[in-house]
PDB file of N, CA, C, O and CB in Angstrom:
ATOM      1  N   MET A   1       0.763  -1.142   0.002  1.00  0.00           N
ATOM      2  CA  MET A   1       0.013  -0.113  -0.081  1.00  0.00           C
ATOM      3  C   MET A   1       0.871   1.358  -0.033  1.00  0.00           C
ATOM      4  O   MET A   1       0.408   2.442  -0.387  1.00  0.00           O
ATOM      5  CB  MET A   1      -0.977  -0.304   1.003  1.00  0.00           C
ATOM      6  N   ALA A   2       2.135   1.135   0.455  1.00  0.00           N
ATOM      7  CA  ALA A   2       2.960   2.361   0.359  1.00  0.00           C
ATOM      8  C   ALA A   2       3.029   2.973  -1.022  1.00  0.00           C
ATOM      9  O   ALA A   2       3.224   4.186  -1.106  1.00  0.00           O
ATOM     10  CB  ALA A   2       4.343   2.067   0.805  1.00  0.00           C
ATOM     11  N   ASN A   3       2.883   2.221  -2.139  1.00  0.00           N
ATOM     12  CA  ASN A   3       3.086   2.942  -3.332  1.00  0.00           C
ATOM     13  C   ASN A   3       1.869   3.462  -4.146  1.00  0.00           C
ATOM     14  O   ASN A   3       1.899   3.759  -5.341  1.00  0.00           O
ATOM     15  CB  ASN A   3       3.839   2.128  -4.143  1.00  0.00           C
ATOM     16  N   LEU A   4       0.853   3.525  -3.364  1.00  0.00           N
ATOM     17  CA  LEU A   4      -0.483   4.022  -3.839  1.00  0.00           C
ATOM     18  C   LEU A   4      -0.386   5.701  -4.090  1.00  0.00           C
ATOM     19  O   LEU A   4       0.021   6.456  -3.207  1.00  0.00           O
ATOM     20  CB  LEU A   4      -1.687   3.620  -2.638  1.00  0.00           C
ATOM     21  N   ILE A   5      -0.771   6.111  -5.272  1.00  0.00           N
ATOM     22  CA  ILE A   5      -0.593   7.583  -5.663  1.00  0.00           C
ATOM     23  C   ILE A   5      -2.098   8.048  -5.889  1.00  0.00           C
ATOM     24  O   ILE A   5      -2.753   7.498  -6.774  1.00  0.00           O
ATOM     25  CB  ILE A   5       0.409   7.800  -7.101  1.00  0.00           C
ATOM     26  N   PRO A   6      -2.558   8.874  -5.245  1.00  0.00           N
ATOM     27  CA  PRO A   6      -2.232   9.483  -3.916  1.00  0.00           C
ATOM     28  C   PRO A   6      -2.396   8.536  -3.024  1.00  0.00           C
ATOM     29  O   PRO A   6      -3.124   7.568  -3.249  1.00  0.00           O
ATOM     30  CB  PRO A   6      -3.008  10.638  -3.522  1.00  0.00           C
ATOM     31  N   GLY A   7      -1.644   8.724  -1.742  1.00  0.00           N
ATOM     32  CA  GLY A   7      -1.691   7.816  -0.686  1.00  0.00           C
ATOM     33  C   GLY A   7      -3.170   7.894   0.020  1.00  0.00           C
ATOM     34  O   GLY A   7      -3.918   8.868  -0.059  1.00  0.00           O
ATOM     35  N   ILE A   8      -3.420   6.785   0.664  1.00  0.00           N
ATOM     36  CA  ILE A   8      -4.650   6.753   1.430  1.00  0.00           C
ATOM     37  C   ILE A   8      -4.541   7.436   2.659  1.00  0.00           C
ATOM     38  O   ILE A   8      -3.532   7.246   3.339  1.00  0.00           O
ATOM     39  CB  ILE A   8      -5.079   5.435   1.688  1.00  0.00           C
ATOM     40  N   ARG A   9      -5.533   8.297   3.097  1.00  0.00           N
ATOM     41  CA  ARG A   9      -5.573   9.382   4.145  1.00  0.00           C
ATOM     42  C   ARG A   9      -6.920   9.123   5.015  1.00  0.00           C
ATOM     43  O   ARG A   9      -8.028   9.127   4.479  1.00  0.00           O
ATOM     44  CB  ARG A   9      -5.574  10.940   3.413  1.00  0.00           C
ATOM     45  N   ASN A  10      -6.763   8.937   6.158  1.00  0.00           N
ATOM     46  CA  ASN A  10      -8.128   8.972   7.003  1.00  0.00           C
ATOM     47  C   ASN A  10      -8.546  10.341   7.277  1.00  0.00           C
ATOM     48  O   ASN A  10      -7.726  11.204   7.592  1.00  0.00           O
ATOM     49  CB  ASN A  10      -8.010   8.240   8.416  1.00  0.00           C
ATOM     50  N   ALA A  11      -9.795  10.569   7.167  1.00  0.00           N
ATOM     51  CA  ALA A  11     -10.454  11.751   7.406  1.00  0.00           C
ATOM     52  C   ALA A  11     -11.682  11.665   7.995  1.00  0.00           C
ATOM     53  O   ALA A  11     -12.291  10.598   7.904  1.00  0.00           O
ATOM     54  CB  ALA A  11     -10.582  12.414   6.343  1.00  0.00           C
ATOM     55  N   ALA A  12     -12.248  12.756   8.690  1.00  0.00           N
ATOM     56  CA  ALA A  12     -13.572  12.771   9.160  1.00  0.00           C
ATOM     57  C   ALA A  12     -14.300  13.924   8.664  1.00  0.00           C
ATOM     58  O   ALA A  12     -13.708  15.002   8.658  1.00  0.00           O
ATOM     59  CB  ALA A  12     -13.611  12.737  10.578  1.00  0.00           C
ATOM     60  N   ARG A  13     -15.496  13.858   8.249  1.00  0.00           N
ATOM     61  CA  ARG A  13     -16.298  15.001   7.742  1.00  0.00           C
ATOM     62  C   ARG A  13     -17.611  14.997   8.482  1.00  0.00           C
ATOM     63  O   ARG A  13     -18.061  14.007   9.059  1.00  0.00           O
ATOM     64  CB  ARG A  13     -16.536  14.919   6.178  1.00  0.00           C
ATOM     65  N   ALA A  14     -18.227  16.251   8.420  1.00  0.00           N
ATOM     66  CA  ALA A  14     -19.622  16.439   9.085  1.00  0.00           C
ATOM     67  C   ALA A  14     -20.527  17.126   8.246  1.00  0.00           C
ATOM     68  O   ALA A  14     -20.136  18.034   7.513  1.00  0.00           O
ATOM     69  CB  ALA A  14     -19.567  17.205  10.376  1.00  0.00           C
ATOM     70  N   LEU A  15     -21.714  16.761   8.298  1.00  0.00           N
ATOM     71  CA  LEU A  15     -22.906  17.320   7.575  1.00  0.00           C
ATOM     72  C   LEU A  15     -23.544  18.122   8.603  1.00  0.00           C
ATOM     73  O   LEU A  15     -24.051  17.598   9.594  1.00  0.00           O
ATOM     74  CB  LEU A  15     -23.912  16.222   6.959  1.00  0.00           C
ATOM     75  N   ILE A  16     -23.539  19.417   8.396  1.00  0.00           N
ATOM     76  CA  ILE A  16     -24.010  20.456   9.467  1.00  0.00           C
ATOM     77  C   ILE A  16     -25.185  21.205   8.792  1.00  0.00           C
ATOM     78  O   ILE A  16     -25.053  21.906   7.789  1.00  0.00           O
ATOM     79  CB  ILE A  16     -22.766  21.559   9.934  1.00  0.00           C
ATOM     80  N   ILE A  17     -26.365  20.980   9.458  1.00  0.00           N
ATOM     81  CA  ILE A  17     -27.523  21.787   8.851  1.00  0.00           C
ATOM     82  C   ILE A  17     -28.184  22.455   9.980  1.00  0.00           C
ATOM     83  O   ILE A  17     -28.408  21.818  11.009  1.00  0.00           O
ATOM     84  CB  ILE A  17     -28.591  20.890   8.036  1.00  0.00           C
ATOM     85  N   ARG A  18     -28.515  23.702   9.864  1.00  0.00           N
ATOM     86  CA  ARG A  18     -29.080  24.696  10.883  1.00  0.00           C
ATOM     87  C   ARG A  18     -30.020  25.538  10.148  1.00  0.00           C
ATOM     88  O   ARG A  18     -29.614  26.146   9.158  1.00  0.00           O
ATOM     89  CB  ARG A  18     -27.967  25.605  11.593  1.00  0.00           C
ATOM     90  N   ASP A  19     -31.311  25.642  10.553  1.00  0.00           N
ATOM     91  CA  ASP A  19     -32.327  26.348   9.934  1.00  0.00           C
ATOM     92  C   ASP A  19     -32.412  26.214   8.414  1.00  0.00           C
ATOM     93  O   ASP A  19     -32.510  27.193   7.675  1.00  0.00           O
ATOM     94  CB  ASP A  19     -32.185  27.692  10.290  1.00  0.00           C
ATOM     95  N   ASP A  20     -32.369  24.982   7.998  1.00  0.00           N
ATOM     96  CA  ASP A  20     -32.535  24.473   6.554  1.00  0.00           C
ATOM     97  C   ASP A  20     -31.303  25.114   5.780  1.00  0.00           C
ATOM     98  O   ASP A  20     -31.445  25.385   4.587  1.00  0.00           O
ATOM     99  CB  ASP A  20     -34.063  24.948   5.850  1.00  0.00           C
ATOM    100  N   ARG A  21     -30.142  25.354   6.403  1.00  0.00           N
ATOM    101  CA  ARG A  21     -28.973  25.785   5.777  1.00  0.00           C
ATOM    102  C   ARG A  21     -27.946  24.725   5.962  1.00  0.00           C
ATOM    103  O   ARG A  21     -27.872  24.073   7.003  1.00  0.00           O
ATOM    104  CB  ARG A  21     -28.525  27.105   6.302  1.00  0.00           C
ATOM    105  N   LEU A  22     -27.119  24.551   4.899  1.00  0.00           N
ATOM    106  CA  LEU A  22     -25.798  23.625   4.936  1.00  0.00           C
ATOM    107  C   LEU A  22     -24.566  24.262   5.045  1.00  0.00           C
ATOM    108  O   LEU A  22     -24.255  25.112   4.211  1.00  0.00           O
ATOM    109  CB  LEU A  22     -25.641  22.811   3.743  1.00  0.00           C
ATOM    110  N   LEU A  23     -23.691  23.914   6.125  1.00  0.00           N
ATOM    111  CA  LEU A  23     -22.300  24.496   6.149  1.00  0.00           C
ATOM    112  C   LEU A  23     -21.473  23.900   5.276  1.00  0.00           C
ATOM    113  O   LEU A  23     -21.236  22.699   5.404  1.00  0.00           O
ATOM    114  CB  LEU A  23     -21.669  24.429   7.397  1.00  0.00           C
ATOM    115  N   LEU A  24     -20.922  24.622   4.286  1.00  0.00           N
ATOM    116  CA  LEU A  24     -19.747  24.036   3.423  1.00  0.00           C
ATOM    117  C   LEU A  24     -18.575  25.027   3.470  1.00  0.00           C
ATOM    118  O   LEU A  24     -18.757  26.185   3.845  1.00  0.00           O
ATOM    119  CB  LEU A  24     -20.195  23.789   1.830  1.00  0.00           C
ATOM    120  N   LEU A  25     -17.327  24.555   3.075  1.00  0.00           N
ATOM    121  CA  LEU A  25     -16.090  25.369   3.003  1.00  0.00           C
ATOM    122  C   LEU A  25     -16.065  25.667   1.646  1.00  0.00           C
ATOM    123  O   LEU A  25     -16.456  24.830   0.832  1.00  0.00           O
ATOM    124  CB  LEU A  25     -14.770  24.694   3.492  1.00  0.00           C
ATOM    125  N   ARG A  26     -15.614  26.858   1.271  1.00  0.00           N
ATOM    126  CA  ARG A  26     -15.435  27.238  -0.121  1.00  0.00           C
ATOM    127  C   ARG A  26     -13.936  27.289  -0.205  1.00  0.00           C
ATOM    128  O   ARG A  26     -13.303  27.912   0.647  1.00  0.00           O
ATOM    129  CB  ARG A  26     -16.167  28.632  -0.539  1.00  0.00           C
ATOM    130  N   LYS A  27     -13.329  26.652  -1.212  1.00  0.00           N
ATOM    131  CA  LYS A  27     -11.896  26.316  -1.411  1.00  0.00           C
ATOM    132  C   LYS A  27     -11.429  26.864  -2.855  1.00  0.00           C
ATOM    133  O   LYS A  27     -12.058  26.673  -3.895  1.00  0.00           O
ATOM    134  CB  LYS A  27     -11.681  24.677  -1.292  1.00  0.00           C
ATOM    135  N   ASN A  28     -10.348  27.502  -2.754  1.00  0.00           N
ATOM    136  CA  ASN A  28      -9.809  27.863  -4.102  1.00  0.00           C
ATOM    137  C   ASN A  28      -8.678  26.966  -4.371  1.00  0.00           C
ATOM    138  O   ASN A  28      -7.657  27.013  -3.686  1.00  0.00           O
ATOM    139  CB  ASN A  28      -9.354  29.356  -4.203  1.00  0.00           C
ATOM    140  N   GLY A  29      -8.844  26.095  -5.417  1.00  0.00           N
ATOM    141  CA  GLY A  29      -7.948  25.070  -5.721  1.00  0.00           C
ATOM    142  C   GLY A  29      -6.949  25.442  -6.819  1.00  0.00           C
ATOM    143  O   GLY A  29      -6.472  24.558  -7.530  1.00  0.00           O
ATOM    144  N   GLY A  30      -6.638  26.660  -6.965  1.00  0.00           N
ATOM    145  CA  GLY A  30      -5.648  27.007  -8.207  1.00  0.00           C
ATOM    146  C   GLY A  30      -6.107  26.475  -9.420  1.00  0.00           C
ATOM    147  O   GLY A  30      -7.187  26.861  -9.868  1.00  0.00           O
ATOM    148  N   GLU A  31      -5.400  25.603 -10.040  1.00  0.00           N
ATOM    149  CA  GLU A  31      -5.777  25.012 -11.368  1.00  0.00           C
ATOM    150  C   GLU A  31      -6.986  24.207 -11.395  1.00  0.00           C
ATOM    151  O   GLU A  31      -7.532  23.992 -12.478  1.00  0.00           O
ATOM    152  CB  GLU A  31      -4.723  24.181 -11.868  1.00  0.00           C
ATOM    153  N   ARG A  32      -7.462  23.738 -10.310  1.00  0.00           N
ATOM    154  CA  ARG A  32      -8.590  22.886 -10.048  1.00  0.00           C
ATOM    155  C   ARG A  32      -9.862  23.885 -10.039  1.00  0.00           C
ATOM    156  O   ARG A  32     -10.973  23.469 -10.366  1.00  0.00           O
ATOM    157  CB  ARG A  32      -8.386  22.050  -8.617  1.00  0.00           C
ATOM    158  N   GLY A  33      -9.655  25.126  -9.675  1.00  0.00           N
ATOM    159  CA  GLY A  33     -10.786  26.071  -9.531  1.00  0.00           C
ATOM    160  C   GLY A  33     -11.518  25.933  -8.217  1.00  0.00           C
ATOM    161  O   GLY A  33     -11.261  25.058  -7.390  1.00  0.00           O
ATOM    162  N   GLU A  34     -12.386  26.798  -8.093  1.00  0.00           N
ATOM    163  CA  GLU A  34     -13.218  26.913  -6.880  1.00  0.00           C
ATOM    164  C   GLU A  34     -13.997  25.668  -6.697  1.00  0.00           C
ATOM    165  O   GLU A  34     -14.545  25.158  -7.674  1.00  0.00           O
ATOM    166  CB  GLU A  34     -14.161  28.114  -6.945  1.00  0.00           C
ATOM    167  N   ARG A  35     -14.085  25.154  -5.549  1.00  0.00           N
ATOM    168  CA  ARG A  35     -14.970  24.087  -5.088  1.00  0.00           C
ATOM    169  C   ARG A  35     -15.408  24.223  -3.651  1.00  0.00           C
ATOM    170  O   ARG A  35     -14.950  25.114  -2.934  1.00  0.00           O
ATOM    171  CB  ARG A  35     -14.305  22.784  -5.260  1.00  0.00           C
ATOM    172  N   TYR A  36     -16.298  23.338  -3.227  1.00  0.00           N
ATOM    173  CA  TYR A  36     -17.056  23.199  -1.842  1.00  0.00           C
ATOM    174  C   TYR A  36     -16.708  21.897  -1.403  1.00  0.00           C
ATOM    175  O   TYR A  36     -16.606  20.890  -2.103  1.00  0.00           O
ATOM    176  CB  TYR A  36     -18.688  23.349  -1.895  1.00  0.00           C
ATOM    177  N   ALA A  37     -16.517  22.016  -0.059  1.00  0.00           N
ATOM    178  CA  ALA A  37     -16.220  20.761   0.762  1.00  0.00           C
ATOM    179  C   ALA A  37     -16.967  20.818   1.998  1.00  0.00           C
ATOM    180  O   ALA A  37     -17.426  21.890   2.392  1.00  0.00           O
ATOM    181  CB  ALA A  37     -14.716  20.589   1.097  1.00  0.00           C
ATOM    182  N   LEU A  38     -17.133  19.662   2.682  1.00  0.00           N
ATOM    183  CA  LEU A  38     -17.808  19.502   3.950  1.00  0.00           C
ATOM    184  C   LEU A  38     -16.617  19.822   5.007  1.00  0.00           C
ATOM    185  O   LEU A  38     -15.445  19.571   4.726  1.00  0.00           O
ATOM    186  CB  LEU A  38     -18.500  17.943   4.115  1.00  0.00           C
ATOM    187  N   PRO A  39     -16.996  20.378   6.205  1.00  0.00           N
ATOM    188  CA  PRO A  39     -16.107  20.622   7.213  1.00  0.00           C
ATOM    189  C   PRO A  39     -15.631  19.382   7.643  1.00  0.00           C
ATOM    190  O   PRO A  39     -16.318  18.364   7.557  1.00  0.00           O
ATOM    191  CB  PRO A  39     -16.650  21.374   8.262  1.00  0.00           C
ATOM    192  N   GLY A  40     -14.274  19.404   8.192  1.00  0.00           N
ATOM    193  CA  GLY A  40     -13.632  18.234   8.843  1.00  0.00           C
ATOM    194  C   GLY A  40     -12.202  18.287   8.767  1.00  0.00           C
ATOM    195  O   GLY A  40     -11.601  19.328   8.500  1.00  0.00           O
ATOM    196  N   GLY A  41     -11.618  17.141   9.005  1.00  0.00           N
ATOM    197  CA  GLY A  41     -10.158  17.206   9.023  1.00  0.00           C
ATOM    198  C   GLY A  41      -9.470  15.699   9.073  1.00  0.00           C
ATOM    199  O   GLY A  41     -10.120  14.676   9.286  1.00  0.00           O
ATOM    200  N   ALA A  42      -8.096  15.739   8.848  1.00  0.00           N
ATOM    201  CA  ALA A  42      -7.526  14.515   8.726  1.00  0.00           C
ATOM    202  C   ALA A  42      -6.591  14.241   9.788  1.00  0.00           C
ATOM    203  O   ALA A  42      -5.989  13.168   9.819  1.00  0.00           O
ATOM    204  CB  ALA A  42      -6.931  14.387   7.505  1.00  0.00           C
TER     205      ALA A  42
END
């Protein structure tokens, strides 16, 4: 498994809804452009 590209990474994400609104992170990915992700960490 050490030669996997990209490597496997453990992460936790959360789906947070309040007052019918969803919390998302807006990310600027350079060449990948703007995208949205759930909050969390690795």
